[in-house]
C-alpha positions as CSV (number, residue, x, y, z in Angstrom):
1,M,51.4,13.7,15.4
2,T,49.5,14.6,12.3
3,D,49.1,10.8,11.6
4,S,47.6,10.2,15.0
5,S,45.2,13.2,14.7
6,S,44.2,12.2,11.3
7,L,43.5,8.6,12.6
8,I,41.4,9.9,15.5
9,R,39.4,12.1,13.1
10,K,38.7,9.1,10.8
11,Q,37.7,7.0,13.8
12,L,35.3,9.7,14.9
13,C,33.8,10.0,11.5
14,R,33.4,6.3,11.3
15,R,31.7,6.2,14.7
16,S,29.4,8.9,13.8
17,L,28.4,7.2,10.7
18,L,27.9,3.8,12.3
19,K,25.8,5.4,15.0
20,S,23.6,7.1,12.5
21,V,23.0,3.9,10.3
22,P,20.4,2.4,12.7
23,L,18.5,5.8,12.8
24,I,18.5,6.1,9.0
25,A,17.5,2.5,8.5
26,G,14.6,3.0,11.0
27,A,13.5,6.1,9.3
28,I,13.4,4.3,5.9
29,I,11.5,1.4,7.4
30,S,9.0,3.6,9.1
31,T,8.4,5.7,6.1
32,N,7.9,2.6,3.9
33,A,5.4,1.1,6.4
34,V,3.4,4.3,6.5
35,A,3.3,4.6,2.7
36,Q,2.2,0.9,2.4
37,S,-0.5,1.5,5.1
38,V,-1.8,4.6,3.2
39,L,-1.9,2.7,-0.1
40,A,-3.6,-0.2,1.4
41,Q,-6.3,2.0,2.9
42,T,-7.0,3.9,-0.2
43,K,-10.0,2.7,-2.2
44,L,-11.5,4.2,-5.3
45,T,-14.8,6.1,-5.1
46,H,-17.9,4.6,-6.7
47,E,-17.6,7.3,-9.3
48,A,-14.0,6.6,-10.2
49,A,-14.6,2.9,-10.6
50,K,-17.8,3.6,-12.5
51,Y,-19.7,1.4,-10.0
52,Q,-23.3,0.6,-10.5
53,D,-25.5,-1.4,-8.0
54,Q,-26.8,-3.6,-10.9
55,P,-25.1,-6.3,-13.0
56,K,-23.7,-5.4,-16.4
57,D,-24.0,-7.9,-19.2
58,G,-24.4,-10.7,-16.6
59,L,-21.3,-9.7,-14.7
60,Q,-21.7,-8.9,-11.0
61,C,-19.6,-8.2,-8.0
62,S,-20.4,-11.6,-6.3
63,N,-18.5,-13.2,-9.2
64,C,-15.4,-10.9,-8.9
65,V,-12.2,-11.8,-7.2
66,Q,-12.1,-8.4,-5.5
67,F,-15.6,-8.8,-3.8
68,V,-15.6,-9.4,-0.1
69,A,-19.0,-10.7,1.1
70,P,-21.3,-9.6,2.2
71,A,-20.9,-5.9,0.9
72,S,-17.3,-4.9,0.4
73,C,-14.5,-4.8,-2.2
74,T,-10.7,-4.7,-2.0
75,V,-10.5,-1.8,-4.5
76,V,-13.7,0.2,-4.3
77,E,-15.1,2.0,-1.3
78,D,-18.0,0.4,0.6
79,P,-20.9,-0.4,0.4
80,I,-20.9,-2.8,-2.5
81,A,-23.9,-4.7,-3.6
82,A,-23.3,-8.4,-4.5
83,T,-25.3,-7.7,-7.7
84,G,-23.3,-4.6,-8.5
85,W,-20.6,-4.1,-11.2
86,C,-17.7,-1.7,-11.9
87,Q,-15.1,-1.3,-14.5
88,L,-12.5,-3.1,-12.3
89,F,-14.4,-6.4,-12.5
90,V,-12.1,-9.5,-12.6
91,A,-14.0,-12.8,-12.9
92,K,-13.3,-15.5,-10.3
93,P,-11.5,-18.4,-11.9
94,A,-13.9,-21.2,-12.9
């Protein structure tokens, strides 16, 4: 009898574990999606990026890969002037 009760306990533990796997997986996926969303929505302030609304040494936002016309940027908060510049400037490929 001890063998059968041991077997029953193992089966119950296994069932409990298998039932909880989808919940755990869902929680992990959900948490990851929220974290990615928050990161995607976080942009640096003008001050943190050392943004200025004038070009610097001939470099300007309209020539940066991160600039999104007409007045946005993928990494710095809006508004962004096409003629502006910041320390995160990355030139578009020629």
